[in-house]
C-alpha positions in Angstrom: 154.7 -100.5 0.6 155.7 -103.8 2.0 155.3 -107.2 0.3 151.9 -108.7 0.3 151.0 -110.8 3.4 147.8 -112.9 3.7 145.4 -111.2 6.1 145.5 -113.9 8.8 149.3 -113.7 8.8 149.2 -110.0 8.9 146.9 -110.0 12.0 149.4 -112.4 13.6 152.3 -110.1 12.7 150.6 -107.2 14.5 150.8 -109.1 17.7 154.4 -110.1 17.1 155.3 -106.5 16.3 154.6 -105.3 19.8 156.8 -108.0 21.3 159.7 -107.1 19.0 159.9 -103.5 20.1 162.4 -103.4 23.0 163.2 -99.7 23.6 161.4 -96.4 23.0 162.0 -92.7 23.7 160.5 -89.5 22.5 161.8 -86.0 21.9 159.8 -82.9 21.4 160.8 -79.8 19.5 159.1 -76.5 20.1 157.9 -74.8 16.9 160.1 -72.1 15.5 157.3 -69.9 14.4 154.1 -68.7 16.0 150.9 -69.2 14.2 148.5 -66.3 14.0 145.3 -66.8 16.1 142.7 -65.6 13.7 140.3 -68.3 12.6 139.6 -69.3 9.0 136.6 -69.8 6.9 134.7 -72.8 5.5 137.5 -72.7 3.0 137.8 -74.6 -0.2 140.9 -76.8 -0.2 143.9 -75.2 -1.9 145.5 -76.5 -5.0 148.7 -78.3 -3.9 151.6 -77.1 -6.2 153.1 -80.1 -8.0 156.4 -78.2 -8.1 156.6 -78.1 -4.3 155.8 -81.8 -4.0 158.5 -82.7 -6.6 161.0 -80.5 -4.8 160.5 -82.7 -1.7 161.0 -85.7 -3.8 164.3 -84.2 -5.1 165.4 -83.8 -1.5 164.6 -87.4 -0.7 166.5 -88.5 -3.8 169.6 -86.4 -2.7 169.4 -87.8 0.8 169.4 -91.4 -0.6 172.2 -90.7 -3.0 174.3 -89.3 -0.2 173.6 -92.2 2.1 174.3 -95.4 0.2 171.4 -95.2 -2.3 168.5 -95.8 0.1 166.5 -94.4 3.1 165.9 -97.7 4.8 165.2 -98.5 8.5 168.3 -98.3 10.5 170.3 -96.6 7.7 171.5 -92.9 7.9 169.3 -92.0 4.9 166.2 -92.7 6.9 167.2 -90.4 9.8 168.2 -87.7 7.4 164.7 -88.0 5.8 163.1 -87.6 9.2 165.2 -84.5 9.9 164.4 -82.9 6.6 160.6 -83.3 7.1 160.9 -82.2 10.7 162.7 -79.0 9.7 160.0 -78.1 7.2 157.3 -78.6 9.8 159.0 -76.8 12.6 159.5 -73.8 10.4 155.8 -73.8 9.5 154.6 -73.7 13.1 153.8 -77.4 13.8 154.6 -79.0 17.1 156.7 -82.1 16.3 157.7 -85.2 18.2 160.3 -87.8 17.1 159.3 -91.1 18.5 162.0 -93.8 18.5 161.7 -97.6 18.6 164.0 -100.6 18.1 163.4 -103.3 15.6 165.8 -106.0 14.3 168.6 -104.4 16.3 168.3 -101.0 14.8 166.6 -97.8 15.9 163.7 -96.6 13.9 161.8 -93.3 14.1 158.3 -92.0 13.7 157.7 -88.3 13.2 154.4 -86.9 14.6 153.3 -83.3 13.8 150.3 -81.5 15.4 148.8 -78.3 14.1 147.8 -76.1 17.0 144.1 -75.7 17.6 141.0 -77.7 16.7 139.0 -80.0 19.0 141.6 -82.2 20.8 138.9 -84.9 21.2 138.3 -85.0 17.4 141.5 -85.8 15.6 142.0 -86.2 11.9 145.3 -88.0 11.3 147.1 -88.3 8.0 150.0 -90.6 7.5 152.6 -92.1 5.1 155.6 -94.3 5.6 158.9 -92.5 5.1 161.3 -95.5 4.8 162.4 -97.1 1.6 163.6 -100.7 1.0 167.4 -101.1 1.2 167.7 -101.7 -2.6 166.7 -98.2 -3.7 165.8 -94.6 -2.9 162.1 -95.3 -2.6 160.8 -92.3 -4.4 157.4 -93.6 -5.4 157.4 -96.1 -2.5 157.0 -94.0 -0.5 158.6 -90.6 -0.9 155.5 -89.8 -3.0 153.1 -90.2 -0.2 155.4 -88.6 2.4 156.0 -85.6 0.1 152.3 -85.1 -0.7 151.2 -85.1 2.9 154.1 -82.9 3.9 153.0 -80.3 1.3 149.4 -80.6 2.5 150.6 -79.9 6.0 152.5 -76.9 4.8 149.5 -75.7 2.9 147.5 -75.8 6.2 150.1 -73.4 7.7 150.2 -71.1 4.6 146.5 -70.8 4.2 145.6 -70.0 7.8 143.1 -72.9 7.7 141.7 -73.4 11.2 139.7 -76.6 11.3 137.1 -77.6 13.8 138.9 -80.9 14.3 142.5 -81.2 15.4 145.0 -82.0 12.6 147.8 -84.5 13.1 150.3 -85.9 10.6 152.5 -88.9 10.9 155.6 -90.2 9.0 156.2 -93.9 9.8 159.4 -95.8 10.1 160.1 -99.5 9.2 156.9 -100.0 7.2 158.8 -102.1 4.8 159.7 -104.5 7.6 156.1 -105.1 8.6 154.4 -101.8 9.7 156.7 -101.6 12.7 156.6 -97.8 13.2 152.8 -97.3 12.9 152.2 -100.4 15.0 154.5 -99.0 17.7 152.7 -95.7 17.6 149.2 -97.3 18.0 150.3 -99.8 20.6 151.7 -97.0 22.8 148.7 -94.7 22.5 146.6 -94.8 25.7 143.1 -96.0 24.9 141.8 -92.6 25.7 144.1 -91.1 23.0 143.1 -93.8 20.5 139.5 -92.9 20.8 140.3 -89.3 20.0 141.5 -90.3 16.5 138.2 -90.1 14.4 139.8 -90.7 11.0 143.1 -92.0 9.8 144.1 -91.3 6.2 146.9 -93.3 4.6 148.8 -92.5 1.4 151.3 -95.1 0.3 152.5 -94.8 -3.4 150.6 -92.0 -5.0 152.7 -91.3 -8.1 153.1 -94.7 -9.8 154.3 -94.2 -13.4 151.7 -96.5 -14.9 149.1 -95.2 -12.4 145.7 -96.5 -11.4 143.4 -94.6 -9.2 142.4 -96.8 -6.3 140.6 -95.8 -3.1 140.4 -98.0 0.0 137.1 -99.7 0.0 135.8 -98.5 3.3 132.2 -99.9 2.8 133.2 -103.2 1.1 131.0 -102.2 -1.8 133.4 -104.2 -4.1 132.5 -107.3 -2.1 136.0 -108.8 -2.2 138.8 -109.4 0.3 138.8 -108.7 4.0 135.5 -106.7 4.3 134.8 -103.1 5.3 136.8 -100.9 7.5 135.6 -99.7 10.9 132.5 -97.6 11.0 133.3 -94.2 9.5 135.6 -95.7 6.8 132.8 -95.4 4.2 132.7 -91.7 4.8 136.4 -91.3 4.0 136.0 -93.4 0.9 133.1 -91.3 -0.3 134.9 -88.0 0.4 137.9 -89.1 -1.7 135.7 -90.4 -4.5 133.9 -87.1 -4.5 137.1 -85.2 -5.3 138.1 -87.5 -8.2 134.5 -87.3 -9.5 134.9 -83.5 -9.5 137.9 -83.7 -11.8 136.4 -86.4 -14.0 138.7 -89.2 -13.0 137.1 -92.6 -12.3 138.2 -94.6 -9.3 138.1 -98.3 -8.3 138.2 -99.8 -4.8 141.2 -101.4 -3.3 141.0 -103.9 -0.4 142.1 -103.3 3.2 144.6 -106.1 2.7 147.0 -105.1 5.5 149.9 -104.0 3.3 150.2 -100.5 4.7 150.1 -98.4 7.8 146.3 -98.2 8.0 146.5 -101.8 9.4 147.3 -101.0 13.1 144.6 -98.3 13.1 141.7 -100.4 11.7 142.8 -103.2 14.0 141.8 -101.0 17.0 138.6 -99.8 15.4 139.8 -96.4 14.0 138.1 -95.6 10.6 140.6 -95.4 7.8 140.9 -94.6 4.1 143.3 -93.3 1.5 144.5 -93.6 -2.1 146.9 -95.9 -3.9 148.2 -95.8 -7.5 149.5 -99.3 -7.7 152.6 -101.4 -7.0 153.8 -104.6 -8.6 150.4 -105.6 -9.8 149.9 -105.6 -13.6 147.5 -103.1 -15.3 144.8 -104.8 -17.2 143.4 -103.8 -20.6 140.2 -102.7 -18.9 142.2 -100.5 -16.4 144.3 -99.1 -19.3 141.0 -98.1 -21.1 139.8 -96.5 -17.9 143.0 -94.5 -16.9 145.4 -94.7 -19.8 148.8 -96.1 -19.5 150.1 -99.5 -20.6 148.2 -102.7 -20.2 150.3 -105.8 -19.3 152.8 -103.7 -17.4 153.1 -103.2 -13.7 151.6 -100.0 -12.2 155.1 -99.4 -10.9 157.8 -101.3 -12.9 160.5 -100.2 -10.5 158.7 -101.3 -7.3 161.3 -102.1 -4.6 164.1 -101.7 -7.1 167.1 -99.3 -7.5 165.3 -97.5 -10.4 162.6 -96.2 -8.0 164.1 -92.7 -8.4 162.7 -89.3 -9.4 162.2 -90.6 -12.9 159.8 -93.2 -11.6 156.9 -90.8 -11.1 153.8 -89.8 -13.0 153.4 -86.1 -12.5 149.7 -86.3 -13.4 149.0 -89.0 -10.7 151.1 -87.2 -8.1 149.4 -83.9 -8.8 145.9 -85.4 -8.7 146.5 -87.3 -5.5 148.1 -84.4 -3.7 145.0 -82.3 -4.4 142.8 -85.2 -3.3 144.7 -85.4 0.0 144.2 -81.7 0.6 140.5 -81.9 -0.3 140.0 -84.8 2.1 141.8 -83.2 5.0 139.9 -79.9 4.5 136.6 -81.7 4.2 136.8 -84.1 7.0 138.5 -81.6 9.4 135.9 -78.9 8.9 136.5 -75.2 9.4 136.4 -73.0 12.5 134.5 -70.0 11.3 131.1 -70.4 9.5 129.9 -67.6 7.1 128.6 -64.6 8.9 131.1 -64.9 11.7 133.7 -62.5 13.0 137.2 -63.4 11.9 138.9 -60.8 14.0 137.8 -57.9 16.2 139.0 -55.3 18.6 137.0 -53.0 20.9 140.2 -51.7 22.6 139.0 -52.4 26.1 142.2 -54.4 26.6 145.6 -53.9 25.0 146.0 -56.3 22.1 149.4 -55.3 20.6 148.8 -52.3 18.4 152.1 -50.6 17.5 152.7 -46.8 17.2 155.0 -45.5 14.5 155.6 -49.0 13.2 157.8 -47.9 10.3 159.7 -45.3 12.3 158.7 -42.5 9.9 156.1 -40.5 11.9 156.6 -36.8 12.1 153.9 -35.7 14.5 155.3 -33.8 17.5 152.2 -34.0 19.7 148.9 -35.8 20.1 149.9 -39.1 18.3 147.7 -42.2 18.2 147.2 -44.2 21.4 144.8 -46.6 23.0 143.1 -44.4 25.6 140.1 -43.4 27.6 139.4 -40.1 25.8 138.5 -36.9 27.5 135.8 -34.6 25.9 137.2 -31.4 24.4 135.6 -28.7 22.3 136.2 -25.3 20.7 132.9 -24.1 19.5 132.3 -27.6 18.2 133.2 -31.0 19.8 136.8 -31.8 18.7 137.2 -35.0 20.9 134.4 -37.2 22.2 134.6 -38.4 25.7 132.3 -41.3 24.9 133.3 -44.3 22.8 131.2 -46.6 20.6 131.5 -49.3 23.2 133.2 -49.5 26.6 135.6 -46.9 27.7 138.5 -47.1 25.3 139.2 -46.4 21.7 142.1 -45.5 19.4 142.4 -41.7 19.7 144.9 -38.9 18.9 145.9 -37.5 22.2 143.4 -38.8 24.8 143.9 -36.1 27.4 141.9 -32.9 27.5 144.5 -30.4 28.7 143.9 -26.7 29.4 142.5 -26.0 25.9 141.1 -27.7 22.9 144.5 -27.5 21.2 146.6 -28.9 24.1 146.7 -32.5 22.9 145.5 -32.3 19.4 147.5 -33.8 16.6 150.4 -31.4 15.7 153.3 -31.3 13.3 152.7 -34.0 10.8 151.7 -37.7 10.6 151.0 -40.2 13.3 150.5 -44.0 12.6 149.3 -47.0 14.6 149.3 -50.6 13.4 147.3 -53.7 14.5 148.9 -57.0 15.4 149.1 -59.6 12.6 145.8 -61.0 11.3 145.6 -64.2 9.2 142.7 -63.9 6.8 140.6 -66.9 5.6 141.5 -68.2 2.1 137.9 -68.0 0.8 134.6 -66.1 1.2 133.8 -62.5 1.2 135.7 -60.5 3.9 134.5 -57.1 5.1 136.3 -54.7 7.4 134.0 -52.6 9.5 134.8 -49.9 12.1 133.6 -46.6 13.6 135.5 -43.4 13.2 135.5 -39.6 13.3 137.7 -36.8 12.1 137.3 -33.4 13.7 139.0 -30.1 12.9 138.5 -26.4 13.0 138.4 -23.9 10.1 142.2 -23.6 10.1 142.4 -27.1 8.6 143.1 -27.9 5.0 142.9 -30.8 2.5 146.4 -31.8 3.5 145.0 -33.0 6.9 143.5 -36.5 6.8 142.4 -39.7 8.5 143.2 -42.9 6.7 142.6 -46.6 7.4 144.3 -49.3 5.3 144.6 -53.1 5.4 148.1 -54.0 4.3 149.3 -57.5 3.3 150.8 -58.6 0.0 148.7 -55.7 -1.4 146.8 -52.8 0.2 143.1 -52.0 0.5 142.3 -48.5 1.5 139.2 -48.7 3.6 138.9 -44.9 4.5 140.6 -41.8 3.3 138.9 -38.6 4.6 140.6 -35.2 4.2 140.2 -31.9 6.1 138.8 -28.6 4.9 138.8 -24.9 6.0 135.7 -25.3 8.0 134.6 -26.5 11.5 133.9 -30.2 11.5 132.5 -31.6 14.8 133.5 -35.0 16.1 130.7 -37.5 15.5 130.9 -41.2 15.3 130.3 -42.7 11.8 130.5 -46.2 10.5 132.6 -47.5 7.6 132.9 -50.8 5.7 135.2 -52.1 3.0 135.6 -55.3 1.1 139.0 -56.8 1.8 138.5 -60.1 0.0 141.4 -59.2 -2.3 143.7 -60.1 0.6 142.2 -63.5 1.3 144.6 -66.1 2.6 147.2 -63.4 3.6 148.6 -62.3 6.9 147.7 -58.6 7.1 147.8 -55.6 9.4 145.3 -52.7 9.8 147.2 -49.4 9.6 145.5 -46.2 10.8 147.2 -42.9 10.2 146.2 -39.3 10.6 147.9 -36.0 9.6 148.1 -32.4 10.7 150.0 -31.5 7.6 148.5 -28.2 6.6 150.1 -25.8 9.1 148.8 -24.8 12.6 145.5 -26.6 12.3 143.5 -28.3 15.1 142.9 -31.9 14.2 141.6 -34.8 16.2 140.6 -38.4 15.2 139.4 -41.6 16.7 138.6 -45.2 15.6 136.7 -47.9 17.6 135.1 -51.3 17.2 137.2 -52.7 14.4 136.0 -56.0 12.9 136.6 -58.3 10.0 133.6 -60.3 9.1 133.3 -63.4 6.8 130.1 -63.5 4.7 
């Protein structure tokens, strides 16, 4: 966080900032992983692991130590910090852009990361400045905010959260020199792109060792300072306050005084908000009674000093604020799939990427699983249905009819087919539903079977039907299974069938597979 500037001087500085930017370039990097397409639920925000946030802080400390003790604008430690964050995001599936600008004779960088999906005309942007002052590593100011929003972004990728609104994250350069990076970003956004940003969330110093719990006063309910933020800022304030209320932590307002990167956003009418745990200001006895800590001491005694290292952090404040960030992002961005909706489905009318013999262990010699237009076959009873539940295709063992009922039946052992990857929502009740039949003649045995499983970090067996020494006619039936135990995981549906009891005639089919959120 930069030094305090009176609001009038700050507004003038915004105009000067644009004039001081002399060059710019951008570079895009394609994501290194592909995000699964399945939508998510109206999910509760995840708990952000404190250990993960602190691991990022340790990385920033190591970067500073290896680069002259700081991560300041124009210094190698800053670019190394950008590269670290970018590597984490690229690996998680974000689309990243490094935006360069020049200030005070040195090149600065902003890092912008977009999560695929969501309404591109409704953007929720979350930001923090990544630079330190030149006198220290800047762990509370502001590796704390940078690490907390980084871990929130990674939680989006881990959880499969698919918001209604588009999610964007930003790490700003040269904040300590007057909001230069965020000002450059806002100045160079076309007006049509600015209007797409519906909320900007700013997190600058969220782990102060003598912490307070301040929320930007979006509605000016405190009645001090520069007044309310743009329309919509009050909603952000209320959302953040709701989280702290839920954990029993009181908050107090803090003024939009222009000290951090929300400034350029509110100056063009973009609603903003965020949290702040205090800088060089001194904690009062009233505040110590409210939050604990030491009255008469600065919220951050190492503010802008060399001792702003990994020891200069309140784990409690950092943990609470990281969770508040996630709650705010999840709440404001909304979710893509309301309860009662289909998370994933396949009617097999088009090929969607099912894989046969995925483990390479199948033993069937004939009549294995395929997506096909089945031909009707019978031998006293119907052994394969020529009609599907919907459309013309299903998953079937040996779709062709052949010269006899046993020409393309399942022979010689086990055949398996596996769905493409499916990312499940992280909350709600999830049910798998599908239609199926298993047909056999009286030469079958209990060693023959049809089985449907959902496999992720664990396994849910949705169906396990065995054969018997009797004629069983093909007839479509429905099945459902609760797969909520696999919430938040990337899973695959595995269907296998076996003719394992000798020379028996076995046929099976599956159709209209769906996962429903309720």
